[in-house]
N, C-alpha and C positions, 0 to 999 in steps of 0.2 A: 451281615449274615456270613457265616462260614459253613464248611461242609462237615464239621465234626459230628453233627447229628446224623447226617447221611452215612458217614463212615462207621458209626457205631451200631448201625442196624444189622441184624443177622439176615434179614430178608429185605431186598430193595426192589422197587419197580423202576425200570429205566426206559426212557424213550430213545430209540436209536433212529437216526435219520441219515440217509445217504443221498447226495445229489446225483450221483451216477455219471460216469465218464461218457456214456452213450448219449447223454442229454435227452433222454426220453421222459424223465420225470423223477420225482422224489419217492424213494422207498422208505416206509416208516414202519417200525416194529415197536411193540410194547413187550418188554422182557421182564421176567421174574428172575432175579439173581439171588441165590442163597450161598453165602460164604464167598471166598475168593481164593485165588491161587490154585493149587492142585486139588483143593476140595470144592471148587466152584461147581454149582449145579445151576443149569440154565433152562428156563422154560419159555417158549414163545407163547405169549398170551393173545396177541392180536397183530395183524399185519394189514397194511393198506398201501396202495400205489396212487400217487397224485401226479397225473401227466402234466407236462409243461404245455403252455399255449404254443402255437406254431411260431409266434413272434419271439417268445423267450428262447425257444430252442434254436431258432435261426441266429439270434444274437450271441448265444453261448458258443455256437460252433463257428462263428465268423472268424476268419483268419486275419482280419484287418481292424481289430479293436484298438482304439487309442486309450489314453489314461482316463478320459471322461467316460467313455463307454464302459471301461472296467469298473470305475467307481459306481456308476449307476447299476450295473449288473450285480455288483457285490451286495448292494442293499436290496435290490429287487429280489434276488435269490434268497437273501436272508429273510425277507418277509414271507416268501413262499415256504421256506423251511419252518418258520414260526406257525404258519397256518396248518401245515402237516402235523407239527407237534401238538397244536391245540386239539386236533382230531384224535390223536393218540391219548391225550390227557382225558378226553371224554370217554374213550374206550376203557381207560383205567377205572373211571367212575362206574361204568356199567359192571365192572368186575368187583365193585365195592373195595377198590384199592385206590391209592393215591400215588401219583408219580413222584419220585424222589429227585431225579436229575435227568438231563438230556445229554446225549452224546451224538455229535454229528460229524460227518465228513462232507465237506463242501465240494464244489466242482473244481477240478484241476485246470485252471485257466492256462497254466504253463507248467511243464514238468521236464526238466533237463537232468536225466539221471547221471550219476557219477560214473565215469568210465575209468578203467585202470590207467590209461595213459594220461589222464588229466584229473586235477583236483576240482575243476569247475563243476558245480552242480547247483541246481536251484529248483524250487517248487513255489508256485503261487496258487493258493487255494482260495476260492471266493465263496461267499455266502456268510454274511456277517453274523457271528454268534450272539452279539450284544442284542440284536433285535429279537432273537429267540428268548434270551434271558428276560428281556423287558416284558414281552407279551405273556410268557408263561409263568414268570415269577419263580423260576427254578434255576439252579446252577447248571451251566453248560460246559461240557468238555468238548474240545474240538482240536483241529490241526494236529492230529496224532503223528503225521509223517515227519514234521519239521525236526523234532528232537532226535529221531533216529538218523536223519541226514546229518545233523550237527555232530553226531557221534561216528560219522564215517559210513553210515549205511545207505541203502537204496531208498528207504522210506516206505517199503511195501509191508508196513506193520499190520494193516487190517486183515491180511490173508494168513498170517502165521500164528501168533499166539491164540487168537480167538478160534481159528480152525482146530487147533489142538484141543482147546477147551470143549468144543462141540463134538468132535468126531474121534478123539483118541480112544484106543482100545488097549487093554492091558496085555493082550496076547498076540497082537499082530500089528502090522503096518498097513494103514489105509492112506488113500490120497484124495484130496479135494481138487477137482478140476473145475475152475470157475470159468464159465462161458459168458463173459460180459463184453464190454467194448474191446477189452483185451482178453486173451486166454491166459489163465494163470494156474500153474501147478503148485500145490502144497503137499509135501510128503510128510506124513504124520506117523512116526514110530511111537512106541509107548513112552520113550524118554523125551521130555520137552526140549532138552538141550540139543537134541539131534534133528529137530524139525528143519526142513529146508523148503524154500518157496521161491518161485521165480516166474516172471512173465514169459510166456511162450512167444507171443507176438499178437498181431491183431486178430480179433474174432468178429464180433458184430460190427466193429468199426470198419472192417473191410467189406463184409457182406452188405450192410446197410449203405455204406458209401458207394458201392457198385450200383445198387438199386437207384440211389438218388442221382448219381452222375448220369446214368444212361437215360433216365426218365426226366432229366432236368428238374428234379425235385418233386415230381408228381407222385412218386412212389417212395415211401420212406424206408421200407424193408421188404424182405422176402418172407411173407407171412407163412410160418410153419415150414419154410423151405420148399414150398410147392413148386416155384419156378425152377429152382435148382434141380429138383427131382426130375423135371421133364427136359432138362437141357443136356448138352453133350460137352464134355470138358475140352477146352482149347489147349492143346498140349504145350505149344510154345509160350502161351501166356502163363500157364501154370508154372513152367520152368522160370519165367521171368519173375513172377511173384515170389517164388521160393529162393531166388538167387539174391539173398540179402545177408550182409555180414552179421547182422544181429543174431540170426538163427544159430550161428556157430559159436557165439560167445558162451563161455562157461559161467554158470551161476556162482554167486548171487548176481542177478541182473534184473533190470526193469526197463520198460520202454514206455512210449507215450504217443500222443497224437502228433507231436512234433516230428516223430520218426515215421509213423505209419498212418497218419491222417490221409483221407482220400485225395486231397489236393497235392500232397507230397508223394504219395506211394502209388496212386492209382490213376489219376487223371490222364497222364501221358500214355500209360499202357493201354487204357481203354480207347483213347483218341486214335491210336494206331490201328484199331480194329473196329472201325465204324460200321462195317458190314455185318458184324456179329450180332446175334439175337440177344435179347435180354436174358432169356433162359440159359443160353450157353455161357454168357458172361457170369451169371450167378452160379451156375454149376461149377465153373472154374474157380471163382472166389471161394465158394464153400469147400471145394476140394483142397484148395491151398491152405485154408484154415485147418482142416482135418489132418492133412499131411504134416504141417508144421507141428501140430500137437503130437502126432504119432512118432515123428522123428525125435522130438524133445523127450518123449517118454522112453524111447529106446536108448537114447544117448545119455540123458541126464538123470532119469528116474530109476530105471531098472538096475543099473550098475551099483547104485548106492543103497536103495531100498526097493525090494520087490513087493509092491503093494498088492495085497490080496483082494482089495476092493477099491474101485474108483467111484467117488461120489460126485455127481454133477450138480453144479449150482449155477445160478444166473439166468438171465433172459434167454440166452442161446439154447437152453434146454428145450425151448419150444420149437426149435428148428429140427424137424424130424430127420431131414436129410443129413444134417451135420451129426446128429447123435448116431444115426445109422452107420455113417462112415467111421466114427470113433469106435463104436462097438465092434465093427468088422475088423478093425486094425488092432484090437486088443483081445484076441480070443481067449487068452489065458487068464484074464482078469474078469471079475464080476463088475460090470458097469451099471450103476443105478443112479437115478435122480434122487436128490435129497427128499423130494416129495414122498418117495416110497418109505421114508423113515418118519413121515409126519411133519416134515419141515419144508414149507414152500420154498422153491428154489430161489425166488426173488427176495425172500425175507432174510436170507442168510447174511447178506452184507450189512443191513441195518442192525441185525442181531449182533454181528461182530463189532459194530461201532459201540453198542451198549456194553458189551463185555470189556472193550478197551477203556471206556469211560469209567466203569466200575473199578477196574484195577488201578487206574490213574488216581481216582479219588482216594483209594486206600494207600497210595504211595508205593505201589508195587511195580516193579519193572514189567513192561508189557510188550517189549520187542524181543526178538530172538536173534542173536548175532549170527548163528549159522544160516538163518534165512535171509537176513537183510544185509549182512556184511559189516554191521556196525562193530566198533572196537570193543564194546561192552554192553551189557544190559542197562537200559535206562527207562525212566518213567516217561512215557510219551503222552502228550495231551496238554492243552492250555485251558485254564479254568476261567470262565467268565461268570461272575456273581450277579444275581438279579438286583 
């Protein structure tokens, strides 16, 4: 089997799957793709979330995985991705359509971004695509970030080209602010070659990590930001959380759990404040996320492109306190959730994976050097045939 039949179709149905750095579960989207490149039209047909079991989540987030653990997780997650893909294939059937291919982004077991002072960089993404190809009988595109890193980039390809395809406007600059495990800005002017994108810093990774550390794992998150809304910010802890060299780095830049995971970034800071309440600690963590976003917006976004609209995506859009702080800090911009445009905030990433996969199958470059720092445009994605 080859993909020439898929490549020749004017309209294709793609299954997008993302494992999610927050390790909450798999997000799956069924997308209708018409055309490619600048003429691409995208429609979200269906979306579903498939939560991880507590055991799988714990193993994914463990900081002490050995090679055996990694191998087992690689295939266990691959099977979970295949199950999510099968559900989306059934969804296609309900729409009297047939899925043409799968595009997936696995779980980043390790991500060491390239820094200007060092050529060393590495990414290890788990979730075996061969298992998806075998069970669904469809070609699978995956591991999009590797090719960009090989070309000297940061690997943040999922947030740049697809964001432009989804949200660009001919007469203005807009921005996508993704509130996932990490907060990520993508600035989207009309011209594709001027798109910029960068990781702000930790988002749900910090807030969820604080909840988990303080409650010894009995609480996984601050649901809708309720605890943070009733707490009082601890000013010296806030200063400590914001006093990180990464926040001052100039884009293109990305970060990871290796730099901002709870064990690395948060445990010692919280241990020094054992008398503080859960509400106050979560208020501080949430404020730290919001302040890091607002500072990045002021320093790196507004001087380059002054976006007229900020579109919020990701699971963090459910955190009412965080969204409130962001809106208060950007009074000159219209801040809206993607759901207000008919696009579920959690569906955007798997939809982006589907877009990346479609462009890769067509042999079209799907990274943007101004966003990732790569030396040149390249075709990102590895193909696994069924």
